[in-house]
N, C-alpha and C positions, 0 to 999 in steps of 0.2 A: 618298320620295327611296330609292333603292337604293346604297348604299356598297360598293365593293370595294376590297379590299387590292390593295396595286401588284401581286404575284403573279398574282392573280387576272385583272387587269386585262391583264396581258401575255399571259396564257394565251387570253383571249379573242379578242384580238387575232389570235392567230397561228391560231385554230381557226376564225374567223369568215372568215378568208382562204382555209380550206380546207387549210392546209396543216397537217402534225403540227409540234407545238411542238418547238424545240430539247431536246434532254436526252430526247427521250420514245424509246420503244423498243416496237415491235409486241409484245402479249402475248398474243393469243391471237386465232388468226384461223377465219372460218368455212368453210363455210356454216353457218346455226343451225340446227343437228339438223334438215338438211333432210326427212328420212325423216316425221318427225311434224308439220312446218309444212307444209302445204300452200297456204298462200296469204299474200302479206304484204298487210295492207290500208293502213294508212297510217303516215303517221310522226304523234307523241304531242305532245300540245299543250304546249306548252314551260312554262309554270307547272302543270303536274300535279306532283305529289308521289309520288315511287315509294320504294320500300324497297332502299336498295341494301346488300349483305352482301359483305365482302371476306375470303376465307379467308386468314390468316395464315399465314405458314407456320411449323409446328410443329418442334421440337428433337426431338431423340433417338430418331427412328423407328428406327434399325436397332438402337438399343438395346431398345425395346419387342418388335420381332419377338425377336432373342434371347431374351429374358426370357420373350415367351411361350411359344416352344420349349421353354424349359427348363421351364415348371410345367404344359406338357400332354403331354411325352414320358413315357409309362408308367415307363419304366426311372431316370428321374430322382428323385433325392431330394427335389427341389423338388415335385414333382409335385402338384397342388393346393392349390398355396399361393399363391392369386388375389389381387391388389392390390385396394385399397380406390379409391374414387371420386377422394378426393384424392391418394392416390399417383400415380393414373393422371393428372390433372390437371398435378399437379407436374413429373411425367414429360416430358410434350409440350409444355406450355405455350411460347407463340413467346417470343422473349427481351424484355425490357423496351427493347432498342434497336430491333426491329421494331415493336413496338404503339406507341412513340413517334415514327417515323419515317412511319409510314403514316397514323397519327392526326392527325400534323402537317399531312401535305401534303392529306389528305382536305380537312381544315378550310379550309385555303389556298386549294386550288384549287375549294371550291362554294360557299365564303364563307359556310360557316355555323359556327354556335358550338360549339368543340371541345367545350364539355361536354353539348353533344346527341348526340356520339359514344358508343354504348354497346359495350364488350369484353367478349365473354363470358370465362368460366373456359375454356372449350376451345377458344379461339383464333379467334372470328369477329368481327368490328368491322361493327356495324349502325348506320345512319344514314339519315334519310329526307332527300330531297334532290330538289328540282326540276328538271324534266327538264333544260332549259338547262343547269343547274350540271353535271350528272352528262355529260352530252355534251360539256361544254369540257373537264370534269376527265379525261375518258378518250379526248378525240378522237374519237369516233365520232357516229353516229347510229342514236335508238333507232327501231323501228316495232312496230306491233302487226301478229301473225299470228294466224291462225286456225286453227286444228289440225283434223284429222279429226271431232274431236267436238265441233267449234261454239266450244272455248273459246277466249279470247283470250290470246296470250302476249305478254311484251316480252321484246326480245332485239336483237340487233346482228350484224353482220357479221364484224365486227374491233374490237378496242379497244386503245388503246396508254397505256401509262403511266411515268414516268419512270425513266430507266436505273437508277438506284440505288436503285428499289424492285422489281426484278425477283425477286433472292432471297429479299426479303421477302414476296412475295405468292402465293399459290398461285393463286388465281383470284375473278374479280369476277362476281356476278350481280344482276341479267340482265346477260348479255353474250354471249357464244358460245353457252352455255349460257343457254338461256330462261328467263323467271320459270318459277314452276310456273301453271296456269290461274288466268287473272284474271278479276275482273269489275268493272266501273267500277262506282265505287259509287253506290248510290241511297239517298236519305234513306228509310230504314225499308222497302228493296226487300229482297225475298228472292227469291234464283234458284232456278230449277229445278233438281232433282236431279241430281248430276254424278255419273258412273262413276268407275272407278279410272284412271287416264290411263295408258296403256302396258298396261294389263291387260286378256289378250283372257277373256272370260268360260268359264266351267268350258262344257263342251260334254255335251247330254244327250239321252237316246232314252228312250221307253217301256221299262216294264219288260218283260222277256220272258215271255209267259204260253203260250207253245205252239207248235205241237207242240214235245213233248220227250219225249225217252228217255234213261233214266240212262244215265249212262257205267258201265260195267262195274265198277268200284272202286267204286262209289257205292252200292250196294245193303248194304252193312254200316256204312253211318255212319248216323247220328242223324237224321232228319228234314231238321235246320235246317242240315244239311251237305252235302243231297245234291245243290243246285242251284247250287251257288259259281261254277262257270264261267260262268256266266248273268246271275247276279243276287248280288252280292255283300253280305252283311251283318256287323255285327258278329260274330256266332258265326264266320261264315267266317275274319274277320281274326284271331279268337283262334287258332283251329285251323292256319292258316296259318301262323302265325310262334311257336306256342306261347305265345302271351302269357297271363301266367296273370289271374286276377281281381283286381282291385284290392281294399283294404280301409283304405287309408290316407288320411286328410287331416291333413296337417302344416302348420305356416305358412310353412315356408320354401320349398316345391317347388311352389307354384302354375304351373300353366302359363299365357305369356302369350300372346294372339293380338293382332296389328295389324290393324285394318281401317280402311278409308277407301272413302266411296263408296258402300258397302252395308252394309246393316244386318238383322240378323238377325230372323224373326220367331218370338216364343214359340208359337204355336199351330202352327207346322211343326215346333218341336223337340219340343212334346208329343205329336204325331202320330208322329214318329219314335221317340220314348221306349218308347211304346205299345207299338208294332209289333215293333220291333227290338232295344231297351234297357230292359227291363220291370224292371233292377235301378236304373234310372234315374227316380225321380220327376218327374211331371206339374211342372210351375212350376219346376225346375231352371235356372237360369240365371248367366251369369257375373257376377263381379265387377266393377262399371263403373269403368274407369279412363277417362273421357271428356277428350277433351283439345279446347279450342277450341270449346267449348258443344256437343261432338256429344249425339245424342242416339239412343239404342235402347232396347226393340225398336221394331217397326213393325208394322202391318198386314200377313197376309200377302199381300194383294193389291197392296201398296206397291209400286211401280216401282223403289224403292230395295233392293227386295229380290230380289237377284238370285240366291242361292244360294250365295254365296262363303263368307258369314258364317255361314248355317247348316250348311253343311257339314262345316266346321271344326270347329264347335261339337257336331255330331252325332257324328262323327268320335273326338272326344277326350272327350266325356263318357262313351260308350260304354264307352271304354278304360281312364279312370282316374279315373272317379267310385268315392267320393267326394271326390277331390283337387279343389280349387277350381281355377276356372278365371278369369285377369283379361283382361279387354277390353279392347285400346288402340283406343277409339275417336275417329277424327276426322273433321271436316266437318260444321260446320255451314254454314250459307249466311250469309255474313257481308254486313253490313250498316255503312255509315259513311256520311262526307260525299261530295258530287259533286266533288270534285276530285283524289280519289285514286283509286288503283287497290287491291283488296281481294283475298285470295285466295279462289279459289271451292271448289277439292277440296285437300283437306290428303294431304300424299305422307308419304314415311318422313323427309323432314327434320322435319315437327313432331312425329312419334315421338320423334325423336331429342332434338329440343330440348324436348320434354316429360322426357327422362329427363335430360337435363342440369340444365334447371331453373335457368339461370344467367340467361334473360331474364324470369324472373318479377319484378324490381323495375323494369323499365324500363318509362318511360312517354313517351307522346310524343301532343300534341295531346289528352290524353284516353283515349288507348289505352294499355292496361297489359296486363303477362304476355305470354300469347299471344294477344293481341287480332287482330282482322280487320286484315290488311295488314303484320303483323310476324313472323306465323307461320314462313316458309321461310328457315332459317339453317343448315341443313346438308343435304349431296345430297339426292337425291330421287327417283330411279328407284325403278319399282315392276316387279314381275315381268311379264315380258314385254316390256319394254322392251331391244332389241340394244344391243351397245356401240356401234354404228356410229350410233346415236341419239343418243349425248353426247360431250362433248369428253375427252380424254385426261384432262387435269388434275381436272375434277370426279369421274370415276369415280374416279380413284388417292384424291382424298380421302376420298370417300366409303368406299372400304375401310378406308382408316386410321382412320375414325371406329368401324367395326365391330371392327377391331382393339382398339380401347381397352374397347368392352362383352365382348368374350372376355376379355382379361385380368381383367376382374372375377369370371370365372365365369358368366358367361352361355354359352349354346350358342343360335348364331343359325340357324335352319334357313328355309332358301329351297326354293321348286319349281323344277325346275331349267327348267321353258317343254315345250313340247307340240307342237313342229312340225319333230322329225329336227333336222337340223342346219341349219334355215334358223331365220329369225324367224315371227311370225304372216303371213299373207297380206296384203299390200297395206302392210307394215313396208319403205317404200322402194320396193320392187317388187312387182310381183305376188305371186310366190312368197315373198317375205319372205328372198331369197338377197341377194347382197351382185353386183355389179358390178365390175369394174376391171380395169386391165390388160391389156384386151383381150377380158375375160371378160364373158357375159352371164348373169348369176343362176347362175352356177356356184359360187362363193365361199361359202363355210360363214359364216353368221352369229350368233354366239355371243352368248346373253343379258348383259345387262349387271350381274347381282346375282351371279347363281351362280358368274361369274368370278372372283369376289371370292375368295381363296384363304384369309380367315378366316372363310367362312361355309359351312356342311354341306351342299350342294348335293344335293337329293333327285330322283331319276328316276321313271319308273313303269313297273309291271311289270303282267301281267294274267293270269289262266287261261286257258284257249281253252274253248269251250262243250263238248266232251267230256272235260274233264278235272275231277279234284278236289282237294282241299286236300292230298291227300297224292302230288299230280305237279309236278315243279318248273313254275317261273315262264317267260314269256318276255315280251321287249320289249313295252310297252304300244303297240300299232299297231292303229287300228281305221281302218275307213271307213266315217265318219260323215256323215249326211244333210248335214250345214252345214259339215263338215270333211273330204272324202275322203282326207287324207294327215296323218291324226291320228295321232303318235307321239312318244314319250318324246324332249325335247331334250337334246342333249348336244354336246360337242367339246373346243375347246380356245379359251382366251380369246387375243385380241390383244392385250390392253392389260397383264394381269398376266403374269408369267413363272412358270414352275412353281416351286413351294413344294419344299422340300428336303423334306418328309414323303411325297409323293406321288412321289418321284425313281425309288426303286427299282421300282415297282408298273408307272411309266408304261415306263419303261425295259424290263422286261420282258415289256410288251405288245408296244411294237417288235419286242422279240427274239424273240419266239417266234410273234405273231401282226399283224405289220406288215399294214395294210390296202390298201398297195400303191396309194395317193391320191399325184397331184402334191401337194407341200407348198414352205412356205416359210417364213424365220423372221421374224418381224416385226422391225422396229426400235425404237427407246426410244419412238418418238411413233407407232408402228403407220401410217403413211405409205406401206408398201411390202406392204401387203394384196393378195395375188394375183402378186406377183412370180413372174417365168419359171413362168409357168401354175401355180402354187401354190393350193390350195384350201382349205388349213387350216394354221394356225400349227403348226409341229409343237415349237416351244419354250415353247408357253403353257401356262398353269394348266390340267388336266383338269378335266373336271364330266360328269356327275354323281359325287360319292362314293359316293353308294348311292342303291338304289331299294326303293320299294316299291310294293304295289298300288295301280292307280290307274285302274280299269276297272271298269262295270258297278254301281258301289256305289248302293246303292237308298236315297233321301232322299225327303222331301215338300220343294216349292217351291210356292207360292203354294196350299197345302193338297193339292197332288196330288202321287202317288207317282212319281217318276221313277227313271231311271238316270243317273246322272253320269260322266264322264269328266273324267281331266287330271291331272297332276302335282300340282294344287292338292288331290287326295286324298291323296298319297301323304305330304305334307309334316307334315300335322298329325298322320298314322299314326307317323311316325318319330319326332316331338316327343313324342307320348305314350308311346312306349317309351322315352324319355330321360328323360321324369318317373318314371316306374315305378322305373328305373334309380337316380336318384338319390334317389329313397325309402328304398330300401335302403340306400344311402349313406349317410344322414342317421341310420338305426337304428344303426349303427354307428359314430356318431362322425366319418364322414367326409363333406366339400363336397361339391358339385356336380361332375361331370364337367367343366364347362366347355367349352372349345375339345376337343371329341372327335375331331377328324378325324387328328390323329398317332397314338392309341390305335387306332382302327379299323384305321389303313393296317399298324399295327406287327402288328396280331392279323387277317389275313383271313379266320385261322376262324372266327370269330363269327359272320360272315355266309355265305349262298349265294351262290355264283356264278351267274349268269344266264347260259346257254350258249345261246339260240334267239333269232333275231333282230336286229333292227338297227334304225337311225332314218334311213331315208331321206329326201331335199329336194334340193333344188338339182341336180336332173339325176343323181344319183349314189345308191347305196343307203345312204351315210352309214359308221357304223362297227359293224361286228359285234360281237354279242355272245359273249365267248369265256373260257374258263376263266383 
């Protein structure tokens, strides 16, 4: 026998008749991240159990931003006075009124025991709910969708919540933001290896072996620096940026890497160390901080070794060894019962969940901590996802979660992307550019994570074949075999306003080097993208913040030497430099640089201006590189 509360019975009657219940209001509407969800498959079995996550509205976000600027500006007396995790939780935690109101409503609307609803200290509410109860509670219908990678995702086109809860809830998932990739659970079943959803792989070409003529300026350089315009190696990187050789390994400045769906091969690392970084002993490996049952390393020929993890570790170890590197590796292949859904591929939310740790004591039907099916409780786009792929509420909540980390002294470094002012080909349109307002694939399509103002976005540069490490670099732009228009991604966010720390720099750019492109000013929900014939948001957060070399880097993948391209090379390079800076600060009794963006914009002389090239796509030349 199933017993329903009176409130649940009334709600059931209303929703069964197809009408939105009285007192309910639309909270979010799709379409459901349509550029990544290519096929709606079917409705979901009513008795299937799904994990529901509700992002509770947080308090004092404006206070947090003000405090972050105060401790991050180099001229501030409070510079470097980072908060503890407990201080951050206390500052932003939802009000008791919010927690109680949402918890009582969810329990009544779904007819589940209130004691089975878990609330994290970071403001997330989680419960496992039958599909029929979730559909009733949110006045919606859930569907399976199959994305371009063949993964199943759950979601809906719109959902409703009571009017009095609108100000208490950021968003609900699965919802307009679909679930992470899911696998229908099978007893003792293990799925095939999954890639990193949304992240396009690094592109590669064979190393250049000739014919080759030394550039005029190369004759007086050491042998290992004479070919850097064609094949970049660690000695080239050191010489190009004046990076000193590392000699410290302290306990407070480990460099952390997040990897999901891709696994490093120790034999590939060893081959790289032997040829290009002999100061790093064979067998050197990252410290494992594995999440959700992940495992690494793998054999060199394993299909999950795509080169992403290898190149991150190659680059960083060659520059900061003997400093330790911590690997936050997610993605086991989950297994569980036949009645529910489990996470197939971990995403950034799993990583953030692990850093939060507040789910470690959560148990539901034998699953505890970050068990399969409980993982995703934080926003989760990966490098390569465009803003247009994800709902506004979702991305702003994710960005706030990163603000919490940088308040604690972390520096979050992200590759800006690789297809000029567009997203990757096939992301919504063949070109990866946006259409709308009468335009066809001519509107710029900014990256979802780099556009968050609390992240350091790193673009890509390169040397030309006839150049040496003594010459100025250009914007990374190459016509590769499988990517004919491959250029450093950048532009202006549609979802995030321009932060105060970059106002002066961007104003000067427009005053002195206006690109002369038609633009619009995005409204609060970015519903007017492309208005008046504009192709970019003039008022958005500008990115990337910095750039570093992202072309011709020599690595071993599957035991074969190749040359890799992409801003995924530039990000670990810049992160390694920050690690070396933090080491020196530690030696003199100072803390880490933390949120470094304001200091970089306040001191532009510490960087070299790139003045050659642009980032074309979407039928235009993009934004020119200028001084």
